[in-house]
C-alpha positions as CSV (number, residue, x, y, z in Angstrom):
1,M,6.2,111.8,114.9
2,P,2.9,110.4,113.1
3,M,3.1,109.1,109.8
4,S,0.1,111.3,109.3
5,V,2.3,114.0,107.6
6,V,2.6,111.9,104.7
7,E,-0.6,110.1,104.1
8,G,-2.7,110.3,101.1
9,L,0.3,111.5,99.0
10,S,1.1,109.3,96.0
11,P,2.8,107.3,95.2
12,A,1.9,105.6,98.9
13,V,4.6,103.2,98.9
14,V,7.5,105.6,98.0
15,W,6.3,108.2,100.8
16,K,5.9,105.0,103.3
17,R,9.5,104.1,102.5
18,F,10.7,108.1,102.6
19,Y,8.8,108.0,106.1
20,E,11.0,105.3,107.4
21,I,14.3,106.4,106.4
22,C,13.5,109.6,108.0
23,Q,12.9,108.1,111.5
24,I,16.5,106.5,111.0
25,P,19.5,108.9,111.9
26,R,21.9,108.4,109.1
27,P,24.8,111.4,108.9
28,S,27.8,111.0,106.6
29,K,30.2,108.0,108.0
30,S,27.6,107.2,110.4
31,E,25.3,104.8,108.1
32,E,25.4,101.8,110.6
33,R,21.1,101.7,111.2
34,I,20.1,102.6,107.8
35,R,22.8,99.9,106.6
36,L,20.5,98.0,109.0
37,Y,17.3,99.0,107.7
38,L,18.3,97.8,104.6
39,R,19.8,94.5,105.4
40,N,16.8,94.0,107.2
41,F,14.4,95.1,104.0
42,G,16.4,92.6,101.8
43,G,16.0,90.0,104.4
44,Q,12.1,90.4,104.7
45,N,11.7,90.0,101.1
46,N,13.9,87.0,100.7
47,F,16.2,89.0,98.4
48,A,19.8,88.2,97.6
49,M,21.9,90.7,98.5
50,K,25.9,91.6,99.4
51,E,27.6,94.2,101.2
52,D,31.2,95.4,100.9
53,K,33.6,96.2,103.6
54,V,33.3,100.3,103.0
55,G,29.2,99.6,103.7
56,N,27.8,99.9,99.8
57,I,24.8,97.5,99.6
58,V,23.6,95.9,96.5
59,I,19.7,94.0,96.5
60,L,19.2,92.1,94.1
61,I,15.4,91.9,92.7
62,P,14.9,89.3,90.4
63,P,12.9,90.0,87.1
64,K,9.4,89.5,86.1
65,P,8.6,86.3,84.5
66,G,9.4,86.0,80.6
67,F,11.8,88.8,81.2
68,E,14.7,86.8,82.5
69,N,16.9,87.8,79.3
70,A,16.2,91.6,79.7
71,P,19.3,93.8,80.6
72,T,20.6,94.1,83.8
73,V,19.5,97.8,85.1
74,V,21.4,99.7,87.7
75,L,19.4,102.0,90.1
76,Q,22.0,103.8,92.0
77,S,21.6,106.0,95.6
78,H,23.5,107.2,98.5
79,I,22.2,106.7,102.0
80,D,23.9,109.5,103.8
81,M,22.5,112.8,104.2
82,V,24.0,116.3,104.8
83,C,23.1,117.1,108.7
84,E,22.2,120.6,108.8
85,K,20.4,122.6,111.1
86,N,18.9,126.1,112.4
87,K,21.1,127.7,115.4
88,E,18.0,127.5,117.6
89,S,17.5,124.0,117.0
90,N,18.4,121.4,119.3
91,H,18.2,118.0,116.9
92,D,20.8,115.5,117.4
93,F,21.6,114.2,114.2
94,L,23.1,111.2,115.6
95,Q,19.7,110.0,118.0
96,D,16.8,112.2,116.7
97,P,14.4,111.3,114.3
98,L,13.7,114.2,111.5
99,K,10.5,116.1,112.0
100,L,9.1,116.3,108.8
101,I,6.2,118.7,107.9
102,R,4.0,119.7,105.1
103,E,3.5,123.0,104.0
104,G,1.6,123.2,101.3
105,E,2.9,121.4,97.6
106,W,6.3,120.9,99.7
107,I,7.6,118.1,102.0
108,K,10.4,119.7,104.5
109,A,11.7,119.1,108.3
110,D,11.3,121.4,110.9
111,G,14.7,123.3,111.2
112,T,17.2,120.6,109.7
113,T,17.9,119.2,106.3
114,L,15.4,116.8,104.9
115,G,17.7,114.6,103.4
116,A,15.4,114.1,100.7
117,D,19.0,114.1,98.9
118,N,19.3,110.9,98.6
119,G,16.5,109.9,100.3
120,I,14.1,110.5,98.1
121,G,15.9,108.3,95.4
122,V,16.6,105.3,98.2
123,A,13.2,105.2,98.8
124,A,12.0,104.8,95.1
125,A,14.4,102.1,94.5
126,L,13.4,100.0,97.9
127,A,9.3,101.0,96.3
128,I,10.4,99.6,92.7
129,A,11.7,96.5,94.6
130,N,8.3,95.5,95.8
131,D,5.9,96.9,93.0
132,D,3.9,94.3,91.1
133,S,2.6,96.7,88.7
134,F,5.2,96.6,86.0
135,N,7.4,94.6,83.7
136,H,10.9,94.6,84.2
137,G,14.7,92.9,84.1
138,Q,16.7,91.8,86.7
139,L,17.8,94.6,89.2
140,E,20.6,95.7,91.3
141,L,19.7,98.5,93.6
142,L,22.8,100.0,94.4
143,F,23.3,101.9,97.8
144,T,26.4,103.8,98.4
145,V,27.8,105.3,101.7
146,D,29.4,108.4,102.3
147,E,28.6,110.5,99.6
148,E,28.2,113.6,100.9
149,T,31.7,113.9,102.7
150,G,34.3,112.3,100.6
151,L,32.5,109.8,98.1
152,T,34.0,106.7,100.2
153,G,31.2,104.2,99.1
154,V,31.6,104.9,95.3
155,N,35.1,105.5,95.4
156,N,35.8,102.0,96.9
157,L,33.5,100.1,94.8
158,Q,35.1,96.8,93.3
159,R,34.7,96.2,89.4
160,S,33.2,92.8,90.4
161,F,30.6,94.5,92.9
162,I,27.7,95.3,90.5
163,N,27.0,93.3,86.8
164,G,24.8,95.9,85.2
165,R,25.7,98.1,82.3
166,L,22.9,100.3,82.1
167,L,22.7,102.5,85.2
168,L,19.6,104.9,86.6
169,N,21.1,107.7,89.3
170,L,18.0,108.8,91.1
171,D,20.0,112.1,92.9
172,T,19.3,114.8,91.0
173,E,16.8,117.7,91.7
174,E,14.9,118.6,89.2
175,D,11.6,117.7,87.4
176,G,11.7,117.5,84.2
177,A,15.6,116.7,83.1
178,F,18.1,114.1,82.6
179,Y,21.6,114.7,83.5
180,V,24.2,113.2,81.8
181,G,27.2,115.2,83.5
182,C,28.9,116.5,86.1
183,S,31.8,118.6,87.6
184,G,34.5,116.8,89.0
185,G,36.1,118.2,92.9
186,I,38.9,118.5,95.3
187,D,39.3,119.6,98.6
188,S,42.2,122.4,99.8
189,V,42.6,122.5,103.2
190,G,45.0,125.1,105.2
191,R,46.0,124.5,108.6
192,F,47.5,127.2,110.5
193,N,49.6,127.5,113.9
194,I,48.0,129.7,116.1
195,E,50.1,132.5,117.5
196,Y,49.0,134.0,121.2
197,D,49.5,137.0,122.6
198,K,49.0,138.5,125.9
199,L,45.1,140.2,126.6
200,Q,45.3,143.6,127.3
201,D,44.3,145.3,130.4
202,G,41.0,146.5,130.9
203,Y,39.7,144.7,127.7
204,M,35.7,142.5,128.1
205,P,34.8,139.4,126.0
206,Y,32.3,139.8,123.2
207,N,31.0,137.7,120.4
208,I,30.4,138.5,116.7
209,F,27.3,136.6,115.2
210,V,26.5,136.5,111.6
211,A,23.4,134.3,110.4
212,G,20.3,134.1,108.5
213,L,22.2,132.9,105.6
214,K,20.4,131.0,103.3
215,G,23.4,128.6,102.6
216,G,22.9,125.7,100.4
217,H,24.5,123.4,97.8
218,S,28.2,124.9,97.1
219,G,28.1,123.3,93.7
220,V,24.0,123.7,92.4
221,N,23.5,127.1,94.1
222,I,27.1,128.8,93.7
223,A,25.9,130.8,90.6
224,D,22.8,132.0,92.9
225,G,24.9,134.9,94.1
226,R,24.2,134.0,97.5
227,A,26.5,135.5,100.6
228,N,29.0,133.6,102.5
229,S,29.2,134.1,106.3
230,I,32.7,133.6,106.4
231,K,33.7,136.2,103.4
232,L,31.0,138.9,105.6
233,L,32.7,137.8,108.9
234,G,36.2,139.1,107.1
235,I,35.1,141.9,105.6
236,L,33.5,142.7,109.0
237,L,36.6,142.0,111.1
238,N,38.9,144.0,108.4
239,R,37.1,147.0,109.3
240,M,37.4,146.6,112.8
241,K,41.1,146.7,112.5
242,E,41.3,150.4,113.8
243,C,39.7,149.1,117.2
244,N,42.6,146.8,118.1
245,P,40.4,143.8,119.2
246,Q,41.8,140.5,120.2
247,Y,40.4,137.2,119.2
248,S,39.9,134.0,120.8
249,E,37.9,132.2,118.1
250,I,37.0,132.8,114.9
251,L,34.5,129.7,113.3
252,G,32.2,129.5,110.7
253,G,30.6,126.9,108.1
254,S,30.4,123.3,108.9
255,K,30.3,121.3,105.4
256,R,32.8,121.1,102.8
257,N,29.9,120.7,100.1
258,A,27.5,123.8,101.6
259,I,27.8,127.5,101.1
260,P,28.3,128.7,104.8
261,R,25.6,130.0,106.5
262,E,26.7,130.9,109.8
263,A,30.2,132.3,111.0
264,E,31.2,133.8,114.3
265,A,33.8,135.5,116.7
266,K,34.6,135.6,120.1
267,L,36.8,138.8,120.7
268,F,38.1,141.0,123.6
269,L,37.7,144.8,123.4
270,N,38.3,147.8,125.0
271,P,34.8,148.7,126.6
272,D,35.4,152.2,126.0
273,I,35.0,151.9,122.1
274,E,32.4,149.6,122.0
275,S,30.3,152.8,120.5
276,N,32.7,152.5,117.6
277,F,32.1,149.2,117.0
278,R,29.0,148.9,116.9
279,E,28.5,151.9,114.3
280,I,31.1,149.7,112.1
281,I,28.8,146.7,112.3
282,N,25.5,148.9,111.4
283,E,27.3,150.0,108.8
284,V,28.5,146.7,107.5
285,S,25.1,145.7,107.9
286,I,23.5,148.1,106.0
287,E,26.1,147.7,103.1
288,M,25.7,143.4,103.1
289,S,21.9,143.7,103.3
290,L,21.9,146.4,99.9
291,Q,24.5,144.2,98.5
292,F,22.5,141.1,98.8
293,R,19.1,141.8,98.8
294,A,18.0,140.1,95.8
295,A,20.1,136.7,96.3
296,D,20.5,136.9,100.5
297,E,17.9,139.0,102.3
298,G,17.9,137.4,105.7
299,I,21.3,138.2,106.7
300,K,21.9,139.5,110.4
301,I,24.7,140.4,112.3
302,S,24.8,140.4,116.0
303,F,27.0,141.7,118.4
304,E,27.0,141.5,122.3
305,K,28.9,141.2,125.4
306,N,29.9,138.0,126.7
307,N,29.0,137.8,130.3
308,N,30.3,133.9,130.2
309,G,33.6,134.5,128.4
310,I,35.8,135.9,131.4
311,V,38.5,133.6,131.9
312,A,41.6,134.0,134.5
313,K,43.9,133.6,131.2
314,P,42.5,133.6,128.1
315,K,44.3,132.5,124.8
316,V,43.9,135.2,122.6
317,F,45.4,135.4,118.9
318,S,48.6,137.8,118.4
319,N,47.6,140.7,116.2
320,S,50.0,139.5,113.4
321,F,48.1,136.2,113.2
322,S,44.6,137.6,113.4
323,S,46.0,140.1,110.2
324,K,47.2,137.1,108.5
325,I,43.6,134.9,108.9
326,I,41.4,138.1,108.1
327,N,43.8,138.6,105.1
328,T,43.5,134.8,103.8
329,I,40.1,134.8,104.0
330,L,39.8,138.0,102.3
331,A,42.3,137.0,99.8
332,M,40.2,133.5,99.2
333,P,38.2,133.2,96.1
334,H,34.5,132.1,96.1
335,G,32.2,131.7,93.8
336,V,32.1,131.0,90.2
337,I,35.2,131.3,88.4
338,S,33.9,130.2,84.8
339,M,30.8,129.4,82.7
340,S,30.6,126.8,80.2
341,S,31.2,127.9,76.8
342,S,29.3,124.6,75.4
343,I,26.2,123.8,77.6
344,P,24.3,127.3,78.1
345,D,24.1,128.5,81.5
346,L,26.4,125.9,83.2
347,V,28.9,126.6,85.7
348,E,32.2,125.2,84.5
349,T,34.5,125.9,87.3
350,S,33.6,127.8,91.3
351,T,35.4,127.2,94.1
352,N,34.0,127.4,97.8
353,L,35.3,129.1,100.9
354,A,33.4,126.3,103.3
355,T,34.6,126.2,107.1
356,I,36.8,127.5,109.3
357,V,37.1,125.3,112.7
358,M,39.9,125.7,115.8
359,E,41.8,122.0,117.0
360,R,43.8,122.6,119.8
361,D,46.2,124.8,118.5
362,K,45.6,125.0,114.7
363,L,42.9,127.0,112.9
364,I,41.5,125.2,109.9
365,I,40.1,126.6,106.7
366,G,38.7,124.5,104.5
367,T,37.9,124.9,100.7
368,S,36.2,123.1,98.1
369,Q,36.9,123.3,94.1
370,R,34.7,122.1,91.2
371,S,35.0,122.0,87.2
372,S,34.3,120.2,84.7
373,V,37.3,120.5,82.9
374,E,39.7,118.5,84.5
375,S,43.1,121.3,84.1
376,A,40.8,124.1,85.0
377,K,40.3,122.7,88.6
378,K,43.2,121.7,89.2
379,N,44.3,125.4,88.1
380,I,42.2,126.7,90.8
381,A,42.8,124.2,93.4
382,E,46.7,125.9,92.8
383,M,45.5,129.4,93.3
384,V,43.7,128.3,96.5
385,K,47.0,126.4,97.5
386,A,49.1,129.7,96.8
387,I,46.9,132.2,99.0
388,F,47.2,129.2,102.0
389,D,51.1,129.3,100.9
390,L,51.4,133.6,101.6
391,G,49.8,132.9,104.8
392,Q,52.1,130.5,105.9
393,A,49.7,127.1,106.3
394,E,50.1,123.9,105.8
395,V,48.3,122.5,102.6
396,I,46.4,119.5,102.3
397,T,45.0,118.8,99.2
398,S,42.8,115.7,98.1
399,D,43.0,113.5,96.0
400,G,39.8,114.7,94.4
401,Y,37.4,113.0,91.8
402,P,36.9,112.9,88.1
403,G,33.7,114.3,86.2
404,W,31.5,112.7,84.0
405,Q,31.4,113.5,80.3
406,P,28.2,113.3,78.9
407,D,27.3,110.8,75.8
408,I,24.5,112.4,73.9
409,D,24.4,109.5,71.5
410,S,23.9,107.1,74.1
411,D,20.8,104.5,73.5
412,L,19.9,104.7,77.6
413,L,19.6,108.6,77.0
414,K,17.8,108.1,73.6
415,L,15.2,105.5,75.5
416,S,14.7,107.7,78.4
417,K,13.9,110.6,76.1
418,S,11.1,108.6,74.4
419,V,9.9,107.3,77.4
420,F,9.4,110.9,79.2
421,Q,7.7,112.2,75.7
422,K,5.2,109.7,76.1
423,L,4.3,110.2,80.0
424,F,4.3,113.8,79.8
425,I,3.5,114.9,76.3
426,K,6.7,116.9,76.2
427,S,10.4,116.9,75.8
428,P,13.0,116.7,78.6
429,E,15.8,119.0,79.5
430,I,19.4,117.2,78.9
431,K,21.7,119.0,81.1
432,A,24.7,118.7,83.1
433,V,25.1,119.3,87.0
434,H,27.8,121.7,88.3
435,A,27.8,119.3,91.4
436,G,29.7,116.0,92.2
437,L,27.6,113.1,91.4
438,E,28.9,109.6,91.6
439,C,28.8,108.8,88.0
440,G,31.7,110.5,87.4
441,I,33.5,107.3,89.5
442,L,31.1,104.9,88.3
443,A,32.2,105.6,84.7
444,D,36.1,105.9,85.6
445,K,35.3,102.6,87.3
446,Y,32.8,100.6,85.2
447,P,34.4,101.7,81.3
448,G,31.2,101.8,78.5
449,I,28.6,101.7,81.2
450,Q,25.4,103.8,80.3
451,M,23.8,106.0,82.6
452,V,21.5,108.8,83.1
453,S,20.6,110.9,85.9
454,F,16.6,112.3,87.2
455,G,14.8,113.0,90.5
456,P,12.3,115.1,91.4
457,T,12.5,118.5,92.3
458,I,14.3,119.6,95.5
459,E,15.1,123.1,96.9
460,G,17.1,124.3,99.5
461,A,19.8,120.9,99.4
462,H,22.1,120.9,102.0
463,S,20.4,123.2,104.1
464,P,17.3,123.8,106.6
465,D,15.3,125.1,103.7
466,E,15.4,121.9,101.9
467,K,12.7,120.7,100.3
468,V,10.6,118.4,98.2
469,K,7.8,118.8,95.8
470,I,4.9,116.7,96.6
471,V,3.4,116.0,93.0
472,D,6.8,116.0,91.3
473,V,7.7,112.7,93.6
474,D,4.8,111.0,92.1
475,K,6.4,112.0,88.4
476,F,9.6,110.8,89.4
477,Y,8.4,107.6,90.5
478,R,6.2,106.8,87.4
479,L,9.0,107.6,85.1
480,L,11.6,105.6,86.8
481,K,8.8,102.4,86.4
482,S,8.3,103.3,82.9
483,I,12.3,103.7,81.8
484,L,12.5,100.0,83.4
485,E,9.6,98.9,81.4
486,E,10.4,99.8,78.5
487,L,14.1,98.7,79.0
488,A,12.9,95.5,79.7
489,I,10.5,94.9,76.6
490,K,12.4,96.5,74.1
491,N,15.7,94.4,74.9
492,Q,14.3,91.3,75.8
C-alpha cells in the first residue's frame, strides 16, 4: 500500500510512524514483529532501552540540554490491536499489512479494524523521541503488550521497570477530554458439554446468519443501545422451537471486549416446513429492524440451504441441550446494568455477552463484566455465574483487573488543564471511561503515580468501522508536546 494515503497530513512525523506501524501485523499475543520494529528504532537512534520477560519495552529518551533535573515522564501506550474484519474480507491479520483509506476528514482501514487504538499513541510517542522542536526532561516510552486480550503486559510489569512517577497514557479516544478514571473488569466463561442425538430422517442442512451490526467496544459503546448478534440469534432460535430444528453449530462474536457483530447457526430441518421457518425469520427481522432502527439500522438475517452440509453421520445437538443453550442466551444479561450517580452520563456497571465458540465436544460462552465499583463488578459476575450454573456449565472466572479512581486534585491534571486552556482557548472536559485502561493496574502497581489519559477522536474502535479524525491527531500531538515542555520548565 503506498504511503500517499497519509502524505500531506500533519504532523507528518506522526502519520509516517503510524503508516509504518500499519504495515506490521500486531494482533494481541502476536506482537513479535512490532517489538522488533521498536528495538530497531531504539538501536538506530542510539537510545537506551530494556525489555522484560513478557515483551514490554521501555525506550529511554534523554532530556534536552538544560533540563536534566526535570522529572522523568512516562509516555505509555500498548502495541497490540483488536483484529476484527467484515465477513467478506480475506485479510490475514497475522500476515497482511493494513490497507489505509482516507475518507474526507478521517483515516480508516479497508474492511478491518484500523488499529488507531492504540497505534496512534505508539506513533506519537515515537515521534516525540525524534522531535527537536521543543524542550523536555527525561522520557520513558513504555510500550506494553497484549492489552486487548488480557492486559498481560501491564499486569506483569515489575516495579523497577519504569522510574517516572508522572505518566501520560495515550490510549483514549475523544478530542478535548482528559480521562482520570476507568472501570475495572472481569471475564466469566461457561463451558458446556455438548449432548448429541441422532439426526431425524429426511432433515436437510441450512444456515442462519445474523450480520450487519455495528458492534464496537464493549465498554465505550455499551450505552449506545447497539444490538448484540448473539442475543438476536438466541431470540430467533427460541421462536423456531415449534419447527423442531436440530443444530450442529451455534457460533457468534470473536473478542471478549467487543460487542458481537455476527452470529450463525448450522441446523437441520424438515424441508416441508421451510416456508414456516422463513416466515418466522421475516417476522423477527422486521421486529429487530424496528427495535434497533436508530442505534443499529443495518441488521440482516439470512437463511439458506447448505448444499455442502450433508455428511454421512452428522452430529447434532439433543433437543434438551439446544434448549439449554438457547435459554442461557436469553437469560444472560447484556448491556448497561447501572449508571454512575456521581459522574453524569458515565456507565458504572455493565456486562457483555461476547462470544460463542465450539471446541471438540464443548460449547463455550464468553462474557465480560465492567464496573468502576469493585463490589458491583463482583456482583454482576456472580449473576452471570448463577445463570451458567443453572445451565450446568463449568464456570471459569478470571482474576480481573482494578479500576482507576479519579484524583481530580493532582498536580499533573491541573498542569494539563492549564496547557489545554492556553492552546485551545477553552477548558477540557474531565472524564472517566467505562473501559479497562491500563492506568488502573499502573495505579495499583505504582502507588502515588500521577496519571492522565488523552488522545485524538477515534470512532468505532474494535470494529471494522474504526476511524481516526485527521485534524484531531494534530491537536493531540501539539497538546502532548506542550504538556511535556511545561512539565520540564515548571519542574526544572
